[in-house]
Every structure is written in C-alpha cells, then in structure tokens.
N, C-alpha and C positions, 0 to 999 in steps of 0.2 A: 043866688049869691046876697047876704044880708051885706047891709053897705057899713054896719059898723063893725070895726077892725076887733074890739075886744071879742066880739060874738063870731067873728071869723077864726080867730086865733084858737077860740074854745073850740071849735069843729077839727082841728088839726089831731094827726095823729102824732104819735110820740115822733117819729121820724121827722115829720114836717116839722112840728116844732122845733126840734135840736137842730135841725138845720139852719130852717128859718131865721131862730130867733137867736140860738148860740153858735151860728157862723159853725158850724159839724158838715161832718162830710159822710153822706150813707156808704152802703160796700160799695165796691165794684162789683158790677156781673151782677148783680142780687137787686137791682133795682129796677122800677116800673117801665121805664123808654131805653132806656139804654141799646133795646134792638130792633124797637118799633118802627115799622117801614113804610105806614098808615100816611096820607096825606094828610093836613090840617095842620092846625097851629097851637103854640105852646102856652098857654098865658100863667100869668103871676096866679100862683096859690092861693092867696090873700088878695090882692087888689083885681083882680083876672083883667089886667091889662096883658093885651101882647105883648109877648117876649122875643119869642124863634118862629119861624114855618122852618115846615120838613122840608122845604124846598131848600133850604140853604143846612141841611142836617148830614152827617156824613157818619162813616167809622171809623173810629179813630183807633179802634180796638184798646181805650182804655178800661172799657166797663161803664161810660155815663154815657149823655144824650151830648154828642158835641155838634156844633153849628158854628159858621163862617162868618156869620154877621147876625145881628139882631133884627127882629123885624122893623122895628123902634126905637130906633138910639134914645129918642129922649126917656124913655122910658130905662135904660138901663145906667150905671153909675159905677166908676173904675175907681178903685180906691189900693194905695199900696198897703201890701200886707206881709209883716214882715214873721208871721208866728211861725213854732213847728222848725226854727231856724232857718226859712227858706226867704226867700224875696222874690214875690210874687204879686199882681195883679188881682183882686178880688175883683167882684161881677155882682152887685146888688141892684134891686130892685129900687127905682126911685119914687115911685106911690105909697110900696108899702115898705119902703127902707130893710127889706128885709133878704138876704144871704141866699146867694141864686149859684156860685160857684167859681171859678176863676177862668183869666183867658191868658191864651198864649202865645208868643209867635211862632208856632210851629205847626202850623195847619194849611189846608189847600187854598188851592184861591189866589186871587190879585192882591189882597190887603196880607194872607199870611196867617191870621189868627184860628186860635182853636177856643171858643168859648164852651168850654168844659162846665157843665151842669146838674145837678144833683136833681133827678127826678121829682124829689120830694116837697123840691119846690115850685115845680110846674103841674098842669091840668091842661092834660091834652083835649083838644077841640075838631073832631074829625071833620074834612072836608066837608061832606054833607051836612053835618050840623053845624055850620058855621053862621046860615041867616037864623034859624029859631034861636041862636043861644046870643043873639045881639051882634055878632061881629062879620055882617053883610058884605061889609067895605071890605072885607079879604079873599072872596070869593073870586074877584081878580085877577089875583095872582094864579090860581088854578087853573084859571081861562088862557091866562100868556101860554101855562108849561102845556095844556093842551094843544094848541095851535101851533106852540114852537114844537111840540114832537110828531104834526101831522103835515110840517111841512118840510 
C-alpha cells in the first residue's frame, strides 16, 4: 500500500470513494463483508490502520458488518450527524479522515454498542496473513480466543 493518500484515493473503486470521501452508504446485504465469518482484522481501506476485529463482529441483521467495539479506539472518531433528518453518531477513521459508518446504542455486549460499518471503507486481513502483512501484534487476539475455547 502506497504512503501517499492521493495515490491511495485514486486506487479506490467508485463505491469505496463514495463511501469514504462523500459520506455515502453502500447497499445492505450487497457488500463484501456483511456476512464474512472468517477470523482476522478489518483495516481502514485508505490508511491501513486496524479498526475492528472479527472477534467483536456480530450479525445485527442489518446487512452491513457490525461490531461491538473498535480494536483500537484511538483510530476512531465519532461526530454528530444530522443528515437525512436523523440524529446519529458518525464513525470516521482518525488517520485517513474517512467516513466508515455509524454507531448505535442497540448492540449486544457490556457497552451496548453497534458499530455499523460500510464494507467499502474496510479491507479484511485474515488471521493467517496478519504477520506477513505487518499486523503481527494482532495475532495474540486470536491466540487468546483459541486458549479460551480449549478451557
């Protein structure tokens, strides 16, 4: 992945650009990751920064990938969104300043949050590729899952 943001933006598909740069929304149930059940992390399509883990993903029956929490809260910014006659909380990538989706207070887990994120704003890195793609520090998340399953 190139370090130049302008170059990375040129490599986006029309949908990826519309979602991340124009605050768009992709169609529900017609996007790459809404039903992906593989272990790994989801990174910002533009900056490559880790955003969410499959360990925190759940099926919210909404047609977009949904997560209970970010893998790194420092990479997420939340902003008031009053577009479309609604009051919502927009979720943006801090490093790339790109639109990711919205967070709602109707999720499972201790914080009751649902991060509803556009697949077009993400790139999935499978657990088995974390080391080779430079995300080795996240392998430990899945080792904990494995040891927890064995107990």
